[in-house]
C-alpha positions in Angstrom: 62.0 110.1 59.4 64.1 107.1 60.5 62.9 103.6 60.7 63.1 101.3 63.7 66.2 99.5 62.4 68.1 102.8 62.2 67.2 103.7 65.7 68.4 100.3 66.9 71.8 100.9 65.2 72.1 104.2 67.0 71.1 102.9 70.4 73.4 99.9 70.0 76.5 101.9 69.4 79.1 102.1 72.1 79.3 105.8 71.9 75.5 106.2 72.3 75.5 103.9 75.3 78.4 105.7 76.9 76.6 109.0 76.4 73.5 107.6 78.1 75.5 106.2 80.9 77.4 109.4 81.6 74.1 111.4 81.5 72.4 109.0 83.9 75.4 109.0 86.3 75.5 112.8 86.1 71.8 113.0 86.9 72.1 110.6 89.8 75.1 112.4 91.2 73.4 115.7 90.8 70.3 114.5 92.8 72.5 112.9 95.4 74.8 115.8 95.9 71.9 118.3 96.0 70.2 116.3 98.7 73.4 116.0 100.7 74.3 119.7 100.4 70.8 121.0 101.1 71.9 124.6 100.6 68.6 125.9 99.1 69.8 125.8 95.5 68.4 122.4 94.7 65.6 123.5 92.5 68.0 124.8 89.9 69.9 121.5 89.7 66.7 119.5 89.5 65.6 121.8 86.6 68.8 120.8 84.8 67.8 117.2 85.0 64.3 118.0 83.8 65.8 120.0 80.9 67.9 116.9 79.9 64.8 114.7 80.0 62.6 117.2 78.0 65.4 117.7 75.5 65.9 113.9 75.1 62.2 113.4 74.5 62.0 116.3 72.0 65.0 114.8 70.1 63.4 111.4 70.2 66.6 110.2 71.8 68.4 110.4 68.5 72.2 110.9 68.9 72.5 114.3 67.2 69.6 115.7 69.2 70.9 114.3 72.4 74.3 115.9 71.7 72.7 119.3 71.3 70.6 118.6 74.4 73.6 117.7 76.6 75.5 120.7 75.3 72.5 122.9 76.2 72.3 121.4 79.7 76.1 122.0 80.1 75.6 125.6 79.3 72.7 125.8 81.7 74.9 124.2 84.4 77.6 126.8 83.9 75.1 129.7 83.9 73.6 128.3 87.1 77.0 128.2 88.7 77.6 131.9 87.8 74.2 132.8 89.2 74.8 131.0 92.5 78.4 132.3 92.8 77.3 135.9 92.3 74.2 135.7 94.5 74.1 137.9 97.6 73.5 134.8 99.8 76.8 133.3 98.5 78.8 136.4 99.5 77.9 135.9 103.2 79.4 132.4 103.4 83.2 132.0 103.0 84.4 130.1 99.9 80.8 129.4 98.8 81.3 131.1 95.4 84.4 129.0 94.8 82.7 125.8 95.9 79.7 126.6 93.6 81.9 127.1 90.6 84.0 124.0 91.4 80.9 121.9 91.9 79.2 123.1 88.8 82.4 122.9 86.8 82.7 119.2 87.5 79.1 118.6 86.4 79.5 120.8 83.4 82.4 118.6 82.3 80.3 115.5 82.7 77.4 116.9 80.6 80.0 117.9 77.9 81.5 114.4 78.1 78.0 113.0 77.5 77.5 115.4 74.6 80.8 114.3 73.1 79.7 110.6 73.2 76.4 111.5 71.6 78.2 113.5 68.9 80.4 110.6 68.1 77.4 108.3 67.8 75.7 110.9 65.5 78.8 111.0 63.3 78.7 107.2 63.1 75.1 107.2 62.1 75.7 109.8 59.5 78.5 107.8 58.0 76.3 104.7 58.0 73.4 106.5 56.3 75.8 107.9 53.7 77.0 104.3 52.9 73.5 103.1 52.2 
């Protein structure tokens, strides 16, 4: 169990703040683009954001847990892209499979970027704990 001062160090690190910022921007862009596209696949993308929130709460927003959560959400994003691209409804619209893969590839990269920042923050915390 970590004390309040250890959590303050983690949340104060630049890498942790960058991870939070990327995750928030990715979530906002996901909501915005889902509303703009309005192609009937919105629930899957909203569930990704819900998974990120639930994972964050279950990890108590600690850097290592957040890194695993963002990695999991990135995997979910990629799997959702494959599901949409291979759906029968996508076959009837020209280039919809390519657009789904491209769209989700961009967001998968953002989730992975967030995970990378959280991983860097977790390594920093681990080194700080080892020094004490």
